[in-house]
C-alpha positions as CSV (number, residue, x, y, z in Angstrom):
1,X,0.0,0.0,0.0
2,X,1.3,3.5,-0.9
3,X,2.4,5.5,2.1
4,X,0.4,8.7,2.5
5,X,1.9,12.1,2.0
6,X,1.3,13.1,5.7
7,X,3.0,9.9,6.9
8,X,6.0,10.5,4.7
9,X,6.3,14.0,6.0
10,X,6.1,12.8,9.6
11,X,8.8,10.1,9.0
12,X,11.1,12.5,7.1
13,X,10.8,15.2,9.7
14,X,11.6,12.7,12.4
15,X,14.7,11.6,10.5
16,X,15.9,15.2,10.0
17,X,15.1,16.2,13.6
18,X,17.4,13.6,15.2
19,X,20.2,13.6,12.6
20,X,23.6,15.0,13.5
21,X,24.7,15.7,9.9
22,X,22.2,16.6,7.2
23,X,23.3,17.4,3.7
24,X,21.3,18.5,0.7
25,X,22.1,17.6,-2.9
26,X,20.1,19.7,-5.4
27,X,19.5,19.8,-9.2
28,X,17.6,21.9,-11.6
29,X,14.2,20.8,-10.2
30,X,14.6,22.9,-7.1
31,X,14.7,26.1,-9.2
32,X,11.8,25.5,-11.6
33,X,9.4,27.2,-9.1
34,X,11.7,30.3,-9.5
35,X,10.9,30.3,-13.2
36,X,14.1,28.6,-14.4
37,X,13.3,25.8,-16.8
38,X,15.3,22.6,-16.9
39,X,17.8,22.9,-19.7
40,X,17.2,19.3,-20.7
41,X,13.4,19.5,-21.0
42,X,11.7,19.5,-24.5
43,X,11.9,22.9,-26.0
44,X,14.6,23.9,-23.4
45,X,17.7,25.8,-24.1
46,X,19.7,22.8,-25.3
47,X,16.9,22.0,-27.8
48,X,17.3,25.4,-29.3
49,X,21.0,25.9,-29.1
50,X,23.5,23.1,-30.0
51,X,25.8,22.3,-27.1
52,X,29.3,23.9,-27.4
53,X,32.0,21.8,-25.7
54,X,34.8,23.4,-23.8
55,X,37.3,22.3,-26.6
56,X,35.1,23.9,-29.2
57,X,34.9,27.1,-27.2
58,X,38.7,27.3,-27.0
59,X,39.4,26.5,-30.6
60,X,36.6,27.8,-32.8
61,X,35.3,31.4,-33.1
62,X,32.0,30.3,-34.7
63,X,31.5,27.9,-31.7
64,X,32.2,30.8,-29.3
65,X,29.6,32.9,-31.2
66,X,27.0,30.2,-30.8
67,X,27.9,29.7,-27.1
68,X,27.4,33.4,-26.3
69,X,24.2,33.6,-28.3
70,X,22.8,30.9,-25.9
71,X,24.2,32.7,-22.9
72,X,22.7,36.0,-24.0
73,X,19.3,34.3,-23.9
74,X,19.9,32.5,-20.6
75,X,21.5,35.3,-18.5
76,X,18.4,37.6,-18.2
77,X,16.3,34.8,-16.7
78,X,19.0,34.0,-14.2
79,X,19.3,37.6,-13.1
80,X,15.6,37.9,-12.8
81,X,15.1,34.7,-10.8
82,X,14.5,34.8,-7.1
83,X,14.7,32.0,-4.4
84,X,11.5,30.0,-4.0
85,X,10.2,28.4,-0.7
86,X,12.4,25.3,-1.3
87,X,15.6,27.4,-1.3
88,X,14.4,29.4,1.6
89,X,13.6,26.2,3.6
90,X,17.1,24.9,3.2
91,X,18.5,28.2,4.2
92,X,16.3,28.1,7.3
93,X,17.5,24.6,8.2
94,X,21.1,25.7,7.9
95,X,20.6,28.8,10.0
96,X,19.0,26.7,12.7
97,X,21.8,24.1,12.7
98,X,19.8,21.4,11.0
99,X,21.6,21.4,7.7
100,X,25.4,21.4,7.3
101,X,25.9,21.8,3.6
102,X,24.2,22.2,0.2
103,X,25.8,20.4,-2.7
104,X,24.3,21.7,-6.0
105,X,24.5,21.1,-9.7
106,X,22.9,24.4,-10.3
107,X,24.6,27.5,-11.6
108,X,21.9,30.0,-10.7
109,X,23.2,31.3,-7.3
110,X,19.7,31.0,-5.7
111,X,20.8,29.0,-2.7
112,X,23.2,31.9,-1.7
113,X,20.5,34.5,-2.5
114,X,18.2,32.6,-0.1
115,X,20.8,32.8,2.7
116,X,22.5,29.4,2.5
117,X,26.2,29.8,3.4
118,X,27.8,26.4,2.9
119,X,27.1,25.8,-0.8
120,X,29.3,23.6,-2.9
121,X,28.8,24.4,-6.6
122,X,29.8,21.3,-8.6
123,X,29.1,23.0,-11.9
124,X,30.3,26.4,-11.1
125,X,28.3,29.6,-11.3
126,X,26.8,31.6,-14.1
127,X,26.7,34.7,-11.9
128,X,30.3,35.6,-12.7
129,X,32.6,35.4,-15.7
130,X,36.4,35.3,-15.9
131,X,39.2,35.8,-18.4
132,X,40.7,32.4,-19.1
133,X,44.2,33.9,-19.4
134,X,44.6,36.5,-16.7
135,X,41.8,35.5,-14.3
136,X,40.1,38.9,-14.1
137,X,36.5,38.5,-13.1
138,X,33.2,40.4,-13.8
139,X,29.6,40.1,-12.6
140,X,27.7,38.4,-15.3
141,X,25.4,41.4,-15.6
142,X,28.4,43.4,-17.0
143,X,29.0,40.8,-19.6
144,X,25.3,40.8,-20.5
145,X,25.5,44.5,-21.2
146,X,28.3,43.9,-23.6
147,X,26.4,41.2,-25.4
148,X,23.3,43.4,-25.6
149,X,25.6,46.1,-27.0
150,X,26.6,43.9,-29.9
151,X,29.8,42.2,-28.6
152,X,29.3,38.7,-29.9
153,X,32.4,37.1,-28.3
154,X,33.6,39.2,-25.2
155,X,37.3,39.4,-24.7
156,X,39.3,40.8,-21.8
157,X,40.2,44.4,-22.3
158,X,43.3,44.0,-20.2
159,X,45.0,41.0,-22.0
160,X,42.7,40.1,-24.9
161,X,42.0,36.7,-23.5
162,X,38.8,34.8,-23.9
163,X,36.0,35.5,-21.3
164,X,33.9,32.6,-20.1
165,X,31.2,32.2,-17.4
166,X,32.5,30.4,-14.4
167,X,30.5,27.3,-15.2
168,X,31.6,23.8,-16.1
169,X,31.1,23.2,-19.8
170,X,30.8,19.8,-21.5
171,X,34.3,18.4,-21.9
172,X,35.5,20.4,-18.9
173,X,36.4,18.7,-15.7
174,X,34.5,19.4,-12.5
175,X,36.5,21.4,-9.9
176,X,38.4,18.8,-8.0
177,X,38.2,20.5,-4.6
178,X,34.4,21.0,-4.9
179,X,33.9,17.4,-6.0
180,X,36.1,16.0,-3.2
181,X,34.4,18.1,-0.6
182,X,31.0,17.1,-1.8
183,X,31.8,13.4,-1.5
184,X,33.2,14.0,2.0
185,X,30.0,15.7,3.2
186,X,27.9,13.0,1.6
187,X,29.8,10.2,3.2
188,X,29.7,11.9,6.6
189,X,26.0,12.6,6.5
190,X,23.3,10.9,8.6
191,X,20.6,12.1,6.2
192,X,21.0,13.1,2.5
193,X,18.2,15.1,0.9
194,X,18.2,14.6,-2.8
195,X,16.2,17.3,-4.5
196,X,15.3,17.9,-8.1
197,X,18.0,16.0,-10.0
198,X,17.8,13.4,-12.8
199,X,21.0,11.9,-11.4
200,X,22.0,11.4,-15.0
201,X,25.3,13.4,-14.9
202,X,28.4,11.7,-13.7
203,X,30.4,11.9,-11.5
204,X,28.0,14.1,-9.5
205,X,25.3,11.5,-9.5
206,X,27.5,9.1,-7.6
207,X,27.3,11.3,-4.6
208,X,23.9,9.8,-3.7
209,X,25.0,6.2,-3.7
210,X,28.2,7.2,-1.9
211,X,26.0,8.6,1.0
212,X,23.8,5.5,1.1
213,X,26.8,3.2,1.1
214,X,28.2,5.1,4.1
215,X,25.0,4.6,6.0
216,X,23.0,7.7,5.3
217,X,19.2,7.7,5.1
218,X,18.4,9.1,1.7
219,X,15.2,11.2,1.2
220,X,14.2,11.9,-2.4
221,X,12.2,15.0,-3.3
222,X,12.0,14.5,-7.0
223,X,9.2,14.4,-9.6
224,X,11.0,12.3,-12.1
225,X,12.4,8.8,-11.8
226,X,16.2,8.3,-11.5
227,X,18.6,5.3,-11.7
228,X,19.0,5.5,-7.9
229,X,15.3,5.5,-6.7
230,X,15.8,2.2,-4.9
231,X,18.2,3.9,-2.5
232,X,15.5,6.2,-1.2
233,X,14.2,5.4,2.3
234,X,11.5,8.0,1.8
235,X,10.4,9.3,-1.6
236,X,8.4,12.4,-2.4
237,X,7.2,13.0,-5.9
238,X,5.5,16.3,-4.9
239,X,7.1,19.6,-5.8
240,X,10.1,20.7,-3.7
241,X,8.6,24.1,-2.9
242,X,5.7,22.3,-1.3
243,X,7.5,19.6,0.6
244,X,10.5,21.4,2.0
245,X,8.6,24.1,4.0
246,X,6.5,21.3,5.5
247,X,9.6,19.4,6.5
248,X,11.0,22.5,8.1
249,X,7.8,23.1,10.0
250,X,7.8,19.5,11.1
251,X,11.4,19.6,12.4
252,X,11.0,22.8,14.4
253,X,7.6,21.8,15.8
254,X,9.4,18.8,17.5
255,X,11.8,21.0,19.3
């Protein structure tokens, strides 16, 4: 018999309330309520703009032009987005000592906007861009102004180097320090909240089984199926911005 929503909330709140170390792992699904569509969804950004690999970006001017055309479309939505109740719930859990870290695949900066402090960005951030040669950095809004002004492939005024958002592109390695820290947090957790990810992108997806193998109770808040659903001790298919505030209320009402 299927477990009721209220009973799942009760059990998950109890788990979180008595855990010593709670870690959240988030993907694009946590930000859809903020108006940011999943890139992979039909009609999404990757349907309309062919993917440009990191190697292509470095070597081919036409590829760089395509890349920045896609970014020019994406950046305004990111700048306009605001944290939703799911982001805010995680920030509240951290500020009250119930959440130790957020590991995210997202590049939107919404966890930080909501007030989360310990955020590990596996895929970097789209809120900043840097010169690949000299390392000079700019807020992404400044680069957007250049794109809107007709600059098709922004370059560094200081050294002439290529500018790229501080995101991890296809063919580019994940930052080793962030990945190592993420696995350490996952393996040390008592409870891992997995929120809004397809768990299709490696090696980030392996963080969930790493937590489970180390003894963590894994709670899924995810509307789609994943290859790792069997690891979930409790599974919510309801929207994250509905579930997480309820869990926070349940945790604090026990205190």
